[in-house]
Predicted model as a PDB file, atoms N, CA, C, CB and O in Angstrom, pLDDT in the B-factor column:
MODEL        1                                                                  
ATOM      1  N   MET A   1     107.351  63.898 114.907  1.00 73.00           N  
ATOM      2  CA  MET A   1     106.158  64.457 115.516  1.00 73.00           C  
ATOM      3  C   MET A   1     106.419  65.919 115.844  1.00 73.00           C  
ATOM      4  CB  MET A   1     105.750  63.663 116.786  1.00 73.00           C  
ATOM      5  O   MET A   1     107.446  66.257 116.433  1.00 73.00           O  
ATOM      6  N   HIS A   2     105.497  66.774 115.466  1.00 73.00           N  
ATOM      7  CA  HIS A   2     105.628  68.210 115.701  1.00 73.00           C  
ATOM      8  C   HIS A   2     104.786  68.618 116.907  1.00 73.00           C  
ATOM      9  CB  HIS A   2     105.204  69.013 114.448  1.00 73.00           C  
ATOM     10  O   HIS A   2     103.574  68.406 116.922  1.00 73.00           O  
ATOM     11  N   ILE A   3     105.420  69.194 117.902  1.00 75.00           N  
ATOM     12  CA  ILE A   3     104.724  69.657 119.094  1.00 75.00           C  
ATOM     13  C   ILE A   3     104.413  71.141 118.900  1.00 75.00           C  
ATOM     14  CB  ILE A   3     105.580  69.414 120.394  1.00 75.00           C  
ATOM     15  O   ILE A   3     105.334  71.934 118.705  1.00 75.00           O  
ATOM     16  N   PRO A   4     103.146  71.534 118.947  1.00 72.00           N  
ATOM     17  CA  PRO A   4     102.800  72.944 118.735  1.00 72.00           C  
ATOM     18  C   PRO A   4     103.330  73.831 119.851  1.00 72.00           C  
ATOM     19  CB  PRO A   4     101.291  73.107 118.625  1.00 72.00           C  
ATOM     20  O   PRO A   4     103.320  73.451 121.022  1.00 72.00           O  
ATOM     21  N   ILE A   5     103.789  75.007 119.476  1.00 71.00           N  
ATOM     22  CA  ILE A   5     104.296  75.990 120.425  1.00 71.00           C  
ATOM     23  C   ILE A   5     103.126  76.879 120.852  1.00 71.00           C  
ATOM     24  CB  ILE A   5     105.462  76.841 119.801  1.00 71.00           C  
ATOM     25  O   ILE A   5     102.413  77.403 119.997  1.00 71.00           O  
ATOM     26  N   PRO A   6     102.920  77.055 122.141  1.00 80.00           N  
ATOM     27  CA  PRO A   6     101.846  77.960 122.558  1.00 80.00           C  
ATOM     28  C   PRO A   6     102.235  79.417 122.277  1.00 80.00           C  
ATOM     29  CB  PRO A   6     101.529  77.768 124.063  1.00 80.00           C  
ATOM     30  O   PRO A   6     103.400  79.784 122.425  1.00 80.00           O  
ATOM     31  N   PRO A   7     101.278  80.238 121.879  1.00 79.00           N  
ATOM     32  CA  PRO A   7     101.608  81.636 121.611  1.00 79.00           C  
ATOM     33  C   PRO A   7     102.055  82.345 122.886  1.00 79.00           C  
ATOM     34  CB  PRO A   7     100.404  82.362 120.998  1.00 79.00           C  
ATOM     35  O   PRO A   7     101.316  82.396 123.869  1.00 79.00           O  
ATOM     36  N   THR A   8     103.260  82.886 122.862  1.00 87.00           N  
ATOM     37  CA  THR A   8     103.785  83.587 124.032  1.00 87.00           C  
ATOM     38  C   THR A   8     104.266  84.998 123.710  1.00 87.00           C  
ATOM     39  CB  THR A   8     104.918  82.794 124.636  1.00 87.00           C  
ATOM     40  O   THR A   8     104.524  85.790 124.616  1.00 87.00           O  
ATOM     41  N   GLU A   9     104.386  85.309 122.437  1.00 91.00           N  
ATOM     42  CA  GLU A   9     104.932  86.602 122.048  1.00 91.00           C  
ATOM     43  C   GLU A   9     104.172  87.125 120.837  1.00 91.00           C  
ATOM     44  CB  GLU A   9     106.449  86.497 121.744  1.00 91.00           C  
ATOM     45  O   GLU A   9     103.880  86.365 119.913  1.00 91.00           O  
ATOM     46  N   ARG A  10     103.851  88.409 120.833  1.00 94.00           N  
ATOM     47  CA  ARG A  10     103.174  89.032 119.698  1.00 94.00           C  
ATOM     48  C   ARG A  10     104.077  90.084 119.084  1.00 94.00           C  
ATOM     49  CB  ARG A  10     101.828  89.657 120.129  1.00 94.00           C  
ATOM     50  O   ARG A  10     104.754  90.821 119.801  1.00 94.00           O  
ATOM     51  N   LYS A  11     104.091  90.160 117.757  1.00 94.00           N  
ATOM     52  CA  LYS A  11     104.950  91.107 117.044  1.00 94.00           C  
ATOM     53  C   LYS A  11     104.163  91.776 115.926  1.00 94.00           C  
ATOM     54  CB  LYS A  11     106.203  90.397 116.474  1.00 94.00           C  
ATOM     55  O   LYS A  11     103.142  91.257 115.475  1.00 94.00           O  
ATOM     56  N   TRP A  12     104.642  92.926 115.485  1.00 95.00           N  
ATOM     57  CA  TRP A  12     104.062  93.628 114.354  1.00 95.00           C  
ATOM     58  C   TRP A  12     104.718  93.147 113.067  1.00 95.00           C  
ATOM     59  CB  TRP A  12     104.222  95.154 114.512  1.00 95.00           C  
ATOM     60  O   TRP A  12     105.937  92.981 113.007  1.00 95.00           O  
ATOM     61  N   LEU A  13     103.901  92.923 112.035  1.00 94.00           N  
ATOM     62  CA  LEU A  13     104.417  92.685 110.691  1.00 94.00           C  
ATOM     63  C   LEU A  13     104.419  94.038 109.999  1.00 94.00           C  
ATOM     64  CB  LEU A  13     103.553  91.611 109.895  1.00 94.00           C  
ATOM     65  O   LEU A  13     103.400  94.728 109.960  1.00 94.00           O  
ATOM     66  N   ARG A  14     105.564  94.412 109.457  1.00 93.00           N  
ATOM     67  CA  ARG A  14     105.697  95.721 108.818  1.00 93.00           C  
ATOM     68  C   ARG A  14     105.606  95.602 107.301  1.00 93.00           C  
ATOM     69  CB  ARG A  14     107.023  96.377 109.216  1.00 93.00           C  
ATOM     70  O   ARG A  14     105.951  94.569 106.726  1.00 93.00           O  
ATOM     71  N   CYS A  15     105.148  96.650 106.674  1.00 93.00           N  
ATOM     72  CA  CYS A  15     105.081  96.723 105.214  1.00 93.00           C  
ATOM     73  C   CYS A  15     106.501  96.646 104.667  1.00 93.00           C  
ATOM     74  CB  CYS A  15     104.365  98.035 104.738  1.00 93.00           C  
ATOM     75  O   CYS A  15     107.370  97.388 105.126  1.00 93.00           O  
ATOM     76  N   PRO A  16     106.767  95.754 103.683  1.00 92.00           N  
ATOM     77  CA  PRO A  16     108.123  95.638 103.146  1.00 92.00           C  
ATOM     78  C   PRO A  16     108.547  96.830 102.296  1.00 92.00           C  
ATOM     79  CB  PRO A  16     108.233  94.390 102.330  1.00 92.00           C  
ATOM     80  O   PRO A  16     109.728  96.967 101.976  1.00 92.00           O  
ATOM     81  N   TYR A  17     107.601  97.695 101.925  1.00 93.00           N  
ATOM     82  CA  TYR A  17     107.915  98.843 101.075  1.00 93.00           C  
ATOM     83  C   TYR A  17     108.173 100.118 101.872  1.00 93.00           C  
ATOM     84  CB  TYR A  17     106.789  99.079 100.101  1.00 93.00           C  
ATOM     85  O   TYR A  17     109.140 100.831 101.607  1.00 93.00           O  
ATOM     86  N   CYS A  18     107.302 100.409 102.855  1.00 94.00           N  
ATOM     87  CA  CYS A  18     107.453 101.681 103.583  1.00 94.00           C  
ATOM     88  C   CYS A  18     107.775 101.494 105.068  1.00 94.00           C  
ATOM     89  CB  CYS A  18     106.184 102.499 103.448  1.00 94.00           C  
ATOM     90  O   CYS A  18     108.135 102.459 105.741  1.00 94.00           O  
ATOM     91  N   GLY A  19     107.649 100.253 105.597  1.00 93.00           N  
ATOM     92  CA  GLY A  19     107.985  99.988 106.994  1.00 93.00           C  
ATOM     93  C   GLY A  19     106.881 100.278 107.988  1.00 93.00           C  
ATOM     94  O   GLY A  19     107.106 100.197 109.196  1.00 93.00           O  
ATOM     95  N   ALA A  20     105.682 100.617 107.509  1.00 94.00           N  
ATOM     96  CA  ALA A  20     104.566 100.896 108.419  1.00 94.00           C  
ATOM     97  C   ALA A  20     104.081  99.602 109.078  1.00 94.00           C  
ATOM     98  CB  ALA A  20     103.402 101.583 107.658  1.00 94.00           C  
ATOM     99  O   ALA A  20     104.116  98.542 108.453  1.00 94.00           O  
ATOM    100  N   LYS A  21     103.631  99.678 110.326  1.00 94.00           N  
ATOM    101  CA  LYS A  21     103.063  98.526 111.026  1.00 94.00           C  
ATOM    102  C   LYS A  21     101.727  98.187 110.378  1.00 94.00           C  
ATOM    103  CB  LYS A  21     102.889  98.815 112.559  1.00 94.00           C  
ATOM    104  O   LYS A  21     100.885  99.064 110.184  1.00 94.00           O  
ATOM    105  N   THR A  22     101.533  96.892 110.037  1.00 93.00           N  
ATOM    106  CA  THR A  22     100.307  96.518 109.340  1.00 93.00           C  
ATOM    107  C   THR A  22      99.443  95.542 110.139  1.00 93.00           C  
ATOM    108  CB  THR A  22     100.649  95.912 108.004  1.00 93.00           C  
ATOM    109  O   THR A  22      98.265  95.825 110.357  1.00 93.00           O  
ATOM    110  N   ILE A  23      99.985  94.405 110.583  1.00 93.00           N  
ATOM    111  CA  ILE A  23      99.204  93.426 111.338  1.00 93.00           C  
ATOM    112  C   ILE A  23     100.033  92.893 112.499  1.00 93.00           C  
ATOM    113  CB  ILE A  23      98.740  92.266 110.424  1.00 93.00           C  
ATOM    114  O   ILE A  23     101.258  93.012 112.511  1.00 93.00           O  
ATOM    115  N   ILE A  24      99.345  92.302 113.476  1.00 95.00           N  
ATOM    116  CA  ILE A  24     100.013  91.674 114.621  1.00 95.00           C  
ATOM    117  C   ILE A  24      99.910  90.159 114.457  1.00 95.00           C  
ATOM    118  CB  ILE A  24      99.377  92.142 115.989  1.00 95.00           C  
ATOM    119  O   ILE A  24      98.849  89.633 114.122  1.00 95.00           O  
ATOM    120  N   TYR A  25     101.024  89.463 114.696  1.00 94.00           N  
ATOM    121  CA  TYR A  25     101.043  87.997 114.642  1.00 94.00           C  
ATOM    122  C   TYR A  25     101.765  87.482 115.876  1.00 94.00           C  
ATOM    123  CB  TYR A  25     101.734  87.479 113.333  1.00 94.00           C  
ATOM    124  O   TYR A  25     102.507  88.223 116.522  1.00 94.00           O  
ATOM    125  N   ASP A  26     101.547  86.198 116.210  1.00 91.00           N  
ATOM    126  CA  ASP A  26     102.242  85.636 117.370  1.00 91.00           C  
ATOM    127  C   ASP A  26     103.284  84.607 116.931  1.00 91.00           C  
ATOM    128  CB  ASP A  26     101.235  84.992 118.341  1.00 91.00           C  
ATOM    129  O   ASP A  26     103.388  84.286 115.747  1.00 91.00           O  
ATOM    130  N   ASN A  27     104.047  84.097 117.885  1.00 89.00           N  
ATOM    131  CA  ASN A  27     105.194  83.234 117.578  1.00 89.00           C  
ATOM    132  C   ASN A  27     104.804  81.834 117.121  1.00 89.00           C  
ATOM    133  CB  ASN A  27     106.077  83.125 118.783  1.00 89.00           C  
ATOM    134  O   ASN A  27     105.683  81.030 116.812  1.00 89.00           O  
ATOM    135  N   SER A  28     103.510  81.518 117.068  1.00 88.00           N  
ATOM    136  CA  SER A  28     103.081  80.214 116.569  1.00 88.00           C  
ATOM    137  C   SER A  28     102.387  80.330 115.209  1.00 88.00           C  
ATOM    138  CB  SER A  28     102.144  79.549 117.578  1.00 88.00           C  
ATOM    139  O   SER A  28     101.780  79.367 114.742  1.00 88.00           O  
ATOM    140  N   ALA A  29     102.471  81.493 114.577  1.00 90.00           N  
ATOM    141  CA  ALA A  29     101.755  81.752 113.328  1.00 90.00           C  
ATOM    142  C   ALA A  29     102.379  81.037 112.137  1.00 90.00           C  
ATOM    143  CB  ALA A  29     101.711  83.237 113.057  1.00 90.00           C  
ATOM    144  O   ALA A  29     103.596  80.870 112.052  1.00 90.00           O  
ATOM    145  N   GLU A  30     101.510  80.619 111.222  1.00 92.00           N  
ATOM    146  CA  GLU A  30     101.888  80.039 109.932  1.00 92.00           C  
ATOM    147  C   GLU A  30     100.956  80.665 108.913  1.00 92.00           C  
ATOM    148  CB  GLU A  30     101.791  78.447 109.927  1.00 92.00           C  
ATOM    149  O   GLU A  30      99.738  80.607 109.083  1.00 92.00           O  
ATOM    150  N   CYS A  31     101.496  81.265 107.854  1.00 93.00           N  
ATOM    151  CA  CYS A  31     100.630  81.945 106.900  1.00 93.00           C  
ATOM    152  C   CYS A  31     101.328  82.090 105.558  1.00 93.00           C  
ATOM    153  CB  CYS A  31     100.213  83.317 107.434  1.00 93.00           C  
ATOM    154  O   CYS A  31     102.529  82.357 105.504  1.00 93.00           O  
ATOM    155  N   HIS A  32     100.574  81.914 104.468  1.00 94.00           N  
ATOM    156  CA  HIS A  32     101.029  82.256 103.130  1.00 94.00           C  
ATOM    157  C   HIS A  32      99.807  82.369 102.239  1.00 94.00           C  
ATOM    158  CB  HIS A  32     102.037  81.200 102.579  1.00 94.00           C  
ATOM    159  O   HIS A  32      98.758  81.801 102.544  1.00 94.00           O  
ATOM    160  N   GLY A  33      99.932  83.085 101.158  1.00 94.00           N  
ATOM    161  CA  GLY A  33      98.810  83.261 100.244  1.00 94.00           C  
ATOM    162  C   GLY A  33      97.808  84.310 100.675  1.00 94.00           C  
ATOM    163  O   GLY A  33      96.740  84.423 100.074  1.00 94.00           O  
ATOM    164  N   VAL A  34      98.128  85.081 101.705  1.00 95.00           N  
ATOM    165  CA  VAL A  34      97.246  86.154 102.155  1.00 95.00           C  
ATOM    166  C   VAL A  34      97.844  87.473 101.678  1.00 95.00           C  
ATOM    167  CB  VAL A  34      97.066  86.139 103.720  1.00 95.00           C  
ATOM    168  O   VAL A  34      98.999  87.781 101.973  1.00 95.00           O  
ATOM    169  N   HIS A  35      97.057  88.246 100.945  1.00 95.00           N  
ATOM    170  CA  HIS A  35      97.526  89.529 100.419  1.00 95.00           C  
ATOM    171  C   HIS A  35      96.795  90.653 101.145  1.00 95.00           C  
ATOM    172  CB  HIS A  35      97.299  89.624  98.873  1.00 95.00           C  
ATOM    173  O   HIS A  35      95.572  90.630 101.284  1.00 95.00           O  
ATOM    174  N   ILE A  36      97.567  91.641 101.609  1.00 94.00           N  
ATOM    175  CA  ILE A  36      96.957  92.789 102.279  1.00 94.00           C  
ATOM    176  C   ILE A  36      97.492  94.057 101.647  1.00 94.00           C  
ATOM    177  CB  ILE A  36      97.240  92.772 103.810  1.00 94.00           C  
ATOM    178  O   ILE A  36      98.523  94.053 100.974  1.00 94.00           O  
ATOM    179  N   LYS A  37      96.771  95.140 101.876  1.00 95.00           N  
ATOM    180  CA  LYS A  37      97.155  96.434 101.343  1.00 95.00           C  
ATOM    181  C   LYS A  37      97.620  97.314 102.501  1.00 95.00           C  
ATOM    182  CB  LYS A  37      95.976  97.097 100.567  1.00 95.00           C  
ATOM    183  O   LYS A  37      96.945  97.408 103.527  1.00 95.00           O  
ATOM    184  N   CYS A  38      98.751  97.945 102.335  1.00 94.00           N  
ATOM    185  CA  CYS A  38      99.260  98.868 103.347  1.00 94.00           C  
ATOM    186  C   CYS A  38      98.282 100.040 103.444  1.00 94.00           C  
ATOM    187  CB  CYS A  38     100.716  99.363 102.995  1.00 94.00           C  
ATOM    188  O   CYS A  38      98.036 100.727 102.453  1.00 94.00           O  
ATOM    189  N   THR A  39      97.735 100.266 104.616  1.00 89.00           N  
ATOM    190  CA  THR A  39      96.747 101.334 104.773  1.00 89.00           C  
ATOM    191  C   THR A  39      97.344 102.609 105.338  1.00 89.00           C  
ATOM    192  CB  THR A  39      95.627 100.872 105.662  1.00 89.00           C  
ATOM    193  O   THR A  39      96.628 103.590 105.542  1.00 89.00           O  
ATOM    194  N   ARG A  40      98.629 102.611 105.590  1.00 87.00           N  
ATOM    195  CA  ARG A  40      99.250 103.789 106.187  1.00 87.00           C  
ATOM    196  C   ARG A  40     100.087 104.581 105.201  1.00 87.00           C  
ATOM    197  CB  ARG A  40     100.102 103.382 107.348  1.00 87.00           C  
ATOM    198  O   ARG A  40      99.673 105.648 104.747  1.00 87.00           O  
ATOM    199  N   GLY A  41     101.256 104.070 104.869  1.00 81.00           N  
ATOM    200  CA  GLY A  41     102.196 104.856 104.091  1.00 81.00           C  
ATOM    201  C   GLY A  41     102.002 104.804 102.589  1.00 81.00           C  
ATOM    202  O   GLY A  41     101.570 105.786 101.985  1.00 81.00           O  
ATOM    203  N   CYS A  42     102.315 103.672 101.980  1.00 94.00           N  
ATOM    204  CA  CYS A  42     102.450 103.599 100.524  1.00 94.00           C  
ATOM    205  C   CYS A  42     101.218 103.095  99.786  1.00 94.00           C  
ATOM    206  CB  CYS A  42     103.588 102.728 100.189  1.00 94.00           C  
ATOM    207  O   CYS A  42     101.125 103.280  98.572  1.00 94.00           O  
ATOM    208  N   LYS A  43     100.272 102.465 100.474  1.00 93.00           N  
ATOM    209  CA  LYS A  43      99.043 101.917  99.878  1.00 93.00           C  
ATOM    210  C   LYS A  43      99.301 100.773  98.898  1.00 93.00           C  
ATOM    211  CB  LYS A  43      98.290 103.016  99.167  1.00 93.00           C  
ATOM    212  O   LYS A  43      98.443 100.476  98.067  1.00 93.00           O  
ATOM    213  N   ARG A  44     100.459 100.128  98.977  1.00 95.00           N  
ATOM    214  CA  ARG A  44     100.789  99.026  98.080  1.00 95.00           C  
ATOM    215  C   ARG A  44     100.330  97.697  98.669  1.00 95.00           C  
ATOM    216  CB  ARG A  44     102.298  98.992  97.801  1.00 95.00           C  
ATOM    217  O   ARG A  44     100.200  97.560  99.885  1.00 95.00           O  
ATOM    218  N   GLU A  45     100.088  96.721  97.800  1.00 95.00           N  
ATOM    219  CA  GLU A  45      99.656  95.398  98.214  1.00 95.00           C  
ATOM    220  C   GLU A  45     100.853  94.466  98.298  1.00 95.00           C  
ATOM    221  CB  GLU A  45      98.603  94.841  97.246  1.00 95.00           C  
ATOM    222  O   GLU A  45     101.759  94.535  97.468  1.00 95.00           O  
ATOM    223  N   PHE A  46     100.858  93.584  99.313  1.00 95.00           N  
ATOM    224  CA  PHE A  46     101.936  92.603  99.453  1.00 95.00           C  
ATOM    225  C   PHE A  46     101.389  91.330 100.075  1.00 95.00           C  
ATOM    226  CB  PHE A  46     103.094  93.168 100.309  1.00 95.00           C  
ATOM    227  O   PHE A  46     100.330  91.341 100.703  1.00 95.00           O  
ATOM    228  N   GLU A  47     102.123  90.222  99.894  1.00 95.00           N  
ATOM    229  CA  GLU A  47     101.721  88.932 100.437  1.00 95.00           C  
ATOM    230  C   GLU A  47     102.323  88.738 101.824  1.00 95.00           C  
ATOM    231  CB  GLU A  47     102.150  87.788  99.497  1.00 95.00           C  
ATOM    232  O   GLU A  47     103.494  89.039 102.052  1.00 95.00           O  
ATOM    233  N   VAL A  48     101.508  88.233 102.746  1.00 94.00           N  
ATOM    234  CA  VAL A  48     101.960  87.911 104.097  1.00 94.00           C  
ATOM    235  C   VAL A  48     102.458  86.469 104.085  1.00 94.00           C  
ATOM    236  CB  VAL A  48     100.810  88.112 105.156  1.00 94.00           C  
ATOM    237  O   VAL A  48     101.708  85.552 103.750  1.00 94.00           O  
ATOM    238  N   LYS A  49     103.733  86.270 104.453  1.00 95.00           N  
ATOM    239  CA  LYS A  49     104.309  84.935 104.564  1.00 95.00           C  
ATOM    240  C   LYS A  49     104.965  84.818 105.936  1.00 95.00           C  
ATOM    241  CB  LYS A  49     105.343  84.658 103.413  1.00 95.00           C  
ATOM    242  O   LYS A  49     105.905  85.547 106.254  1.00 95.00           O  
ATOM    243  N   ILE A  50     104.449  83.884 106.748  1.00 94.00           N  
ATOM    244  CA  ILE A  50     104.997  83.653 108.085  1.00 94.00           C  
ATOM    245  C   ILE A  50     105.216  82.158 108.238  1.00 94.00           C  
ATOM    246  CB  ILE A  50     104.046  84.208 109.209  1.00 94.00           C  
ATOM    247  O   ILE A  50     104.292  81.368 108.042  1.00 94.00           O  
ATOM    248  N   GLU A  51     106.437  81.767 108.588  1.00 91.00           N  
ATOM    249  CA  GLU A  51     106.779  80.368 108.819  1.00 91.00           C  
ATOM    250  C   GLU A  51     107.447  80.235 110.179  1.00 91.00           C  
ATOM    251  CB  GLU A  51     107.702  79.827 107.697  1.00 91.00           C  
ATOM    252  O   GLU A  51     108.369  80.987 110.494  1.00 91.00           O  
ATOM    253  N   ASP A  52     106.994  79.294 110.978  1.00 86.00           N  
ATOM    254  CA  ASP A  52     107.540  79.064 112.327  1.00 86.00           C  
ATOM    255  C   ASP A  52     107.545  80.327 113.172  1.00 86.00           C  
ATOM    256  CB  ASP A  52     108.954  78.515 112.233  1.00 86.00           C  
ATOM    257  O   ASP A  52     108.460  80.539 113.968  1.00 86.00           O  
ATOM    258  N   GLY A  53     106.534  81.163 113.006  1.00 86.00           N  
ATOM    259  CA  GLY A  53     106.417  82.373 113.809  1.00 86.00           C  
ATOM    260  C   GLY A  53     107.326  83.504 113.396  1.00 86.00           C  
ATOM    261  O   GLY A  53     107.481  84.470 114.143  1.00 86.00           O  
ATOM    262  N   LYS A  54     107.945  83.409 112.206  1.00 90.00           N  
ATOM    263  CA  LYS A  54     108.850  84.451 111.722  1.00 90.00           C  
ATOM    264  C   LYS A  54     108.451  84.873 110.311  1.00 90.00           C  
ATOM    265  CB  LYS A  54     110.318  83.958 111.746  1.00 90.00           C  
ATOM    266  O   LYS A  54     108.146  84.020 109.478  1.00 90.00           O  
ATOM    267  N   PRO A  55     108.449  86.179 110.029  1.00 92.00           N  
ATOM    268  CA  PRO A  55     108.087  86.615 108.683  1.00 92.00           C  
ATOM    269  C   PRO A  55     109.148  86.212 107.663  1.00 92.00           C  
ATOM    270  CB  PRO A  55     107.883  88.128 108.654  1.00 92.00           C  
ATOM    271  O   PRO A  55     110.344  86.260 107.951  1.00 92.00           O  
ATOM    272  N   VAL A  56     108.704  85.815 106.466  1.00 91.00           N  
ATOM    273  CA  VAL A  56     109.605  85.442 105.385  1.00 91.00           C  
ATOM    274  C   VAL A  56     109.696  86.630 104.449  1.00 91.00           C  
ATOM    275  CB  VAL A  56     109.117  84.152 104.634  1.00 91.00           C  
ATOM    276  O   VAL A  56     108.684  87.080 103.912  1.00 91.00           O  
ATOM    277  N   VAL A  57     110.905  87.141 104.249  1.00 76.00           N  
ATOM    278  CA  VAL A  57     111.121  88.303 103.390  1.00 76.00           C  
ATOM    279  C   VAL A  57     111.911  87.869 102.163  1.00 76.00           C  
ATOM    280  CB  VAL A  57     111.864  89.438 104.155  1.00 76.00           C  
ATOM    281  O   VAL A  57     112.944  87.209 102.277  1.00 76.00           O  
ATOM    282  N   HIS A  58     111.414  88.246 100.990  1.00 61.00           N  
ATOM    283  CA  HIS A  58     112.113  87.895  99.751  1.00 61.00           C  
ATOM    284  C   HIS A  58     112.746  89.108  99.154  1.00 61.00           C  
ATOM    285  CB  HIS A  58     111.170  87.253  98.747  1.00 61.00           C  
ATOM    286  O   HIS A  58     113.383  89.019  98.104  1.00 61.00           O  
TER     287      HIS A  58                                                      
ENDMDL                                                                          
END                                                                             
C-alpha cells in the first residue's frame, strides 16, 4: 500500500541544456511525457520526468 506524501517542499526544475529555471514542482510530483521549451537561455525542448518528487536526468 502506498501512502501519499503531502507536498511540503517546492523546487525549481532546471533546463538540462543551459541550467535556466523552468518550472516549479513539489516533493509529491510524478510526471513523464510532458515536453516543454526553455524560454530563457537556449530555447531547446526537453521532456519533464519526475519520479517520487525528484527529477530524472538521463
